[in-house]
C-alpha positions as CSV (number, residue, x, y, z in Angstrom):
1,M,9.8,-25.5,-4.7
2,A,13.6,-25.7,-5.1
3,G,14.5,-23.7,-8.2
4,G,11.1,-22.3,-8.5
5,K,10.3,-18.6,-9.2
6,L,7.6,-16.3,-7.9
7,L,6.2,-14.6,-11.0
8,A,3.5,-11.9,-11.4
9,I,1.2,-10.5,-14.0
10,S,-2.0,-8.4,-14.2
11,D,-4.4,-6.7,-16.5
12,L,-4.7,-9.6,-18.9
13,H,-8.0,-8.2,-20.4
14,V,-8.7,-11.4,-22.3
15,V,-11.7,-9.8,-24.0
16,Y,-9.1,-8.9,-26.6
17,K,-8.0,-11.6,-29.0
18,E,-4.3,-10.6,-28.8
19,N,-4.4,-10.8,-25.0
20,R,-6.2,-14.2,-25.1
21,E,-3.4,-15.5,-27.3
22,L,-0.8,-14.1,-24.9
23,V,-2.4,-16.0,-22.0
24,E,-2.3,-19.2,-24.1
25,R,1.4,-18.7,-24.6
26,L,2.3,-18.2,-20.9
27,R,4.4,-20.9,-19.4
28,P,6.2,-21.4,-16.1
29,T,10.0,-21.7,-16.2
30,S,9.8,-24.8,-13.9
31,A,7.3,-27.1,-12.3
32,D,7.8,-25.2,-9.0
33,D,6.9,-21.7,-10.2
34,W,4.1,-19.7,-8.5
35,L,2.1,-17.0,-10.2
36,I,0.6,-13.9,-8.8
37,V,-2.4,-12.5,-10.8
38,A,-3.1,-8.9,-9.7
39,G,-6.5,-8.4,-11.2
40,D,-8.3,-7.4,-14.4
41,V,-8.3,-10.8,-15.9
42,G,-11.4,-10.1,-17.9
43,D,-14.8,-8.3,-18.0
44,L,-17.1,-11.3,-18.3
45,F,-17.3,-14.1,-15.8
46,T,-16.7,-16.8,-18.4
47,D,-13.5,-15.1,-19.6
48,V,-12.2,-14.9,-16.1
49,E,-13.0,-18.6,-15.5
50,W,-11.2,-19.6,-18.7
51,A,-8.1,-17.6,-18.1
52,L,-7.6,-18.5,-14.4
53,G,-8.3,-22.2,-15.3
54,V,-5.5,-22.1,-17.9
55,L,-3.1,-20.6,-15.4
56,A,-4.1,-22.9,-12.5
57,D,-3.3,-25.9,-14.7
58,R,0.2,-24.7,-15.6
59,F,1.6,-23.1,-12.4
60,A,2.3,-24.9,-9.1
61,R,0.3,-22.3,-7.3
62,V,-1.7,-19.2,-8.3
63,I,-2.6,-16.2,-6.1
64,W,-5.3,-13.8,-7.3
65,A,-6.4,-10.4,-6.2
66,P,-9.4,-8.9,-8.0
67,G,-9.3,-5.9,-10.3
68,N,-12.2,-3.5,-11.0
69,H,-13.0,-5.3,-14.3
70,E,-13.8,-8.7,-12.7
71,L,-16.2,-6.8,-10.4
72,W,-18.1,-5.2,-13.3
73,T,-21.7,-6.3,-13.9
74,H,-21.5,-6.0,-17.7
75,P,-24.8,-6.0,-19.7
76,K,-23.5,-8.8,-21.8
77,D,-22.5,-11.0,-18.9
78,T,-24.7,-14.0,-18.1
79,V,-23.6,-13.8,-14.5
80,D,-25.5,-10.8,-13.3
81,L,-24.4,-10.7,-9.7
82,R,-23.5,-7.3,-8.4
83,G,-21.1,-5.9,-5.8
84,E,-20.1,-8.1,-2.9
85,K,-22.1,-11.1,-4.2
86,R,-20.2,-11.0,-7.4
87,Y,-16.9,-10.8,-5.6
88,L,-17.8,-13.8,-3.4
89,R,-18.8,-15.7,-6.5
90,L,-15.3,-15.0,-8.0
91,V,-13.8,-16.3,-4.7
92,E,-15.8,-19.5,-5.1
93,L,-14.5,-19.9,-8.6
94,C,-10.9,-19.4,-7.6
95,R,-11.3,-21.9,-4.7
96,S,-12.7,-24.5,-7.1
97,L,-9.5,-24.0,-9.2
98,G,-7.2,-24.2,-6.2
99,I,-6.4,-20.5,-6.5
100,D,-5.6,-18.4,-3.3
101,T,-7.8,-15.3,-2.8
102,P,-7.9,-12.4,-0.3
103,E,-10.4,-14.5,1.7
104,D,-8.0,-17.5,2.2
105,P,-5.0,-18.1,4.5
106,Y,-2.1,-16.2,3.1
107,P,0.4,-18.7,1.5
108,V,4.1,-18.6,2.5
109,W,6.8,-18.6,-0.2
110,E,9.6,-20.9,1.0
111,G,11.7,-20.7,-2.1
112,D,14.7,-18.5,-2.9
113,G,14.1,-15.1,-1.3
114,G,11.8,-16.5,1.3
115,P,10.2,-17.2,3.6
116,V,7.7,-14.4,2.8
117,V,4.0,-14.2,3.3
118,I,2.1,-13.5,0.1
119,A,-0.9,-11.4,0.9
120,P,-3.5,-10.9,-1.9
121,L,-5.6,-7.8,-1.0
122,F,-8.9,-6.4,-2.1
123,V,-9.4,-2.9,-0.7
124,G,-10.8,-0.9,-3.7
125,Y,-10.7,2.9,-3.8
126,D,-12.4,5.7,-2.0
127,Y,-11.8,8.8,-4.3
128,S,-9.1,10.1,-1.9
129,F,-6.6,10.4,-4.7
130,R,-8.5,13.5,-5.7
131,V,-8.0,16.0,-8.5
132,P,-5.4,18.6,-7.2
133,G,-7.2,21.4,-5.5
134,A,-10.5,19.4,-5.0
135,H,-11.6,19.4,-1.3
136,S,-14.2,16.7,-1.5
137,K,-15.1,13.5,-3.4
138,E,-18.0,15.3,-5.0
139,E,-15.9,18.2,-6.3
140,S,-13.2,15.8,-7.6
141,L,-15.8,13.8,-9.4
142,R,-17.5,16.9,-10.8
143,R,-14.2,18.1,-12.3
144,A,-13.5,14.7,-13.8
145,Y,-16.9,14.6,-15.5
146,E,-16.3,18.2,-16.8
147,T,-13.1,17.1,-18.5
148,G,-14.6,13.8,-19.7
149,V,-12.1,11.6,-17.8
150,V,-14.5,9.1,-16.1
151,C,-13.8,5.5,-15.2
152,A,-16.3,3.0,-16.6
153,D,-16.7,1.7,-13.0
154,E,-19.2,4.5,-12.5
155,H,-21.5,2.5,-14.8
156,F,-20.5,-1.1,-14.3
157,L,-19.0,-1.6,-10.8
158,H,-21.8,-1.7,-8.3
159,P,-21.0,-1.5,-4.5
160,D,-24.1,-3.5,-3.3
161,P,-24.9,-3.8,-0.4
162,Y,-22.8,-0.7,0.5
163,P,-24.1,2.8,-0.3
164,G,-21.0,3.6,-2.4
165,R,-17.7,2.2,-3.6
166,D,-15.9,4.4,-1.1
167,D,-18.0,2.8,1.7
168,W,-17.1,-0.7,0.4
169,C,-13.4,0.4,0.3
170,R,-13.4,1.5,3.9
171,A,-15.0,-1.7,5.1
172,R,-12.4,-3.7,3.1
173,V,-9.5,-1.7,4.5
174,A,-10.6,-2.3,8.1
175,Y,-11.1,-6.1,7.4
176,T,-7.7,-6.3,5.6
177,E,-5.8,-4.4,8.3
178,R,-7.0,-6.9,10.9
179,R,-5.8,-9.8,8.8
180,L,-2.4,-8.3,8.0
181,A,-1.8,-7.5,11.7
182,E,-2.2,-11.2,12.4
183,I,0.9,-12.1,10.3
184,D,3.9,-13.4,12.2
185,P,5.9,-10.2,12.8
186,A,9.1,-12.2,12.1
187,L,8.1,-12.6,8.5
188,R,8.3,-10.2,5.6
189,T,5.4,-9.9,3.1
190,I,4.7,-9.5,-0.6
191,L,1.6,-7.3,-0.7
192,V,-0.5,-7.8,-3.8
193,N,-3.2,-5.3,-4.8
194,H,-4.8,-4.3,-8.1
195,Y,-4.2,-0.7,-7.2
196,P,-1.0,0.9,-6.0
197,L,-0.9,1.2,-2.2
198,V,0.5,4.8,-2.5
199,R,-0.5,7.6,-4.7
200,Q,2.9,8.4,-6.3
201,P,2.7,5.9,-9.1
202,T,-0.3,7.8,-10.5
203,D,1.7,11.0,-10.9
204,V,2.7,9.8,-14.5
205,L,-0.9,9.2,-15.7
206,R,-1.7,11.0,-19.0
207,Y,-5.0,12.1,-17.4
208,P,-4.3,13.0,-13.8
209,D,-8.1,13.1,-13.0
210,F,-8.2,9.3,-13.4
211,A,-6.1,8.9,-10.2
212,Q,-9.3,9.0,-8.0
213,W,-10.2,5.5,-9.3
214,C,-6.7,4.2,-8.5
215,G,-6.5,3.5,-4.8
216,T,-6.9,5.0,-1.3
217,T,-4.7,7.1,1.0
218,L,-5.7,4.6,3.8
219,T,-3.1,2.2,2.6
220,A,-0.2,4.7,2.3
221,D,1.9,3.2,5.1
222,W,1.1,-0.5,4.6
223,H,4.3,-1.2,2.7
224,T,6.4,-0.2,5.8
225,R,3.9,-1.1,8.5
226,F,3.5,-4.7,7.2
227,R,7.1,-5.3,6.4
228,A,6.8,-5.6,2.6
229,A,9.7,-7.0,0.7
230,A,7.8,-5.9,-2.4
231,V,4.4,-4.6,-3.5
232,V,2.8,-6.0,-6.6
233,Y,0.1,-4.1,-8.4
234,G,-1.4,-3.3,-11.8
235,H,-4.3,-1.2,-13.1
236,L,-2.2,1.7,-14.4
237,H,-1.0,-0.2,-17.5
238,I,2.4,1.3,-17.0
239,P,4.7,-1.6,-16.2
240,R,7.8,-0.5,-14.3
241,V,9.6,-0.7,-11.0
242,T,9.7,2.2,-8.5
243,W,10.9,2.5,-4.9
244,Y,9.2,4.1,-1.9
245,D,10.7,4.1,1.6
246,G,13.1,1.5,0.4
247,V,10.4,-0.9,-0.8
248,R,10.2,-2.2,-4.3
249,F,6.9,-1.5,-6.1
250,E,6.3,-3.7,-9.2
251,E,3.6,-2.7,-11.7
252,V,3.0,-5.9,-13.7
253,S,0.3,-5.0,-16.2
254,V,-0.1,-6.3,-19.7
255,G,-2.7,-3.8,-20.6
256,Y,-4.6,-3.3,-23.9
257,P,-3.1,-4.4,-27.2
258,R,-3.0,-0.7,-28.4
259,E,-0.8,-0.1,-25.4
260,W,1.6,-3.0,-25.3
261,K,2.0,-3.8,-29.0
262,P,3.9,-0.5,-29.9
263,R,6.4,-1.1,-27.0
264,P,9.6,-3.1,-27.3
265,P,8.9,-6.8,-26.7
266,R,9.3,-7.9,-23.1
267,E,8.6,-11.0,-21.0
268,P,5.1,-10.5,-19.7
269,L,5.7,-12.5,-16.5
270,R,7.6,-10.4,-14.0
271,Q,10.0,-12.2,-11.7
272,I,9.4,-11.1,-8.1
273,L,11.5,-13.7,-6.3
274,P,14.3,-14.5,-6.4
275,R,15.4,-11.0,-7.3
276,P,16.8,-11.0,-10.8
277,A,20.6,-10.8,-10.5
278,E,20.9,-8.0,-13.1
279,E,18.2,-5.8,-11.3
280,Q,19.7,-2.8,-9.6
281,R,18.0,-0.9,-6.8
282,G,16.1,2.2,-8.1
283,T,15.7,5.6,-6.7
284,A,12.7,6.2,-4.5
285,R,10.2,8.5,-6.1
C-alpha cells in the first residue's frame, strides 16, 4: 500500500439521484487506497448492495460500519428482515463483497501514518444524550414528541430480538468493549462509528432534542481508553474536524442534496491517513 491513502465517507443516502451520481463519480487516488464507509449508505437493501458493490470494485479495501438507515425495515423494501437479523444479513452482504464489518477481524493499516488498527463499530444509541433537564429516557422522548423533533428510527428501526433500541445498544457496547480490549496495546486505533463517540459534536445541532438519537454516553472515554489516533463518524450531516482530549474527530458525512448542494464545493472523500500536510491541529471543544 505504498503511496496509498486511508479515506473516509459516510451518509451517502443513495435514495437521492444526486447522491447516487456522486457515488458513481467517486474514485481512489491510487490503486492502494482504502475507504472507510461510516454508515447510512441507503434505506433499501438493494441500494446498499449497489453502492457498496461499486466502492468495493474501486478501492483496495473497504471498511463498513452500519448507520441507522441501513437498519431500517422500510415498507418499500423487499428485504423485510428486522433488527439483528437485518444487521447480520448486511454483514453477509459485505463479506460477499470483501468488505470488513464490525464482526470481522480488525484490519491494520500499514501505510503512511501506520501501523494503526481500524476498528469499525456498531453500538447504536440508548437515549442517554437526553434533552437538557430530562431525567429519564421517557421524559426526554416525551419532550421530543411535544416539539415534533422525532427520528424516523422510531418507526423503521426495530430492535428485535431486544426489547428496545437502548437494550440492543447496551449489548453491543459490552460486546465491542471486549473486542477493543483485545487489540495489541502497542498499536493505536482508528475508531469508526456512525454516531459520535462523545456528545459534544451534537451541541451544534439545529434541533438539540435530536441528540438522543445520536449516540451513547457509554462510549465517552473510548477515544482515550483505546488509543485512538482519530475517530471517524457521520450521522450529523455536519462535516468538520473537532478535537477532544487531543484526539481528532472527523465527521465525514455527505448528507442530503438540500444540505450539501448550497455549500462550497469540497472533495467528498476525507483523507484520514496520512494526515494532510496543510491540516493544522484544532482546538478541543
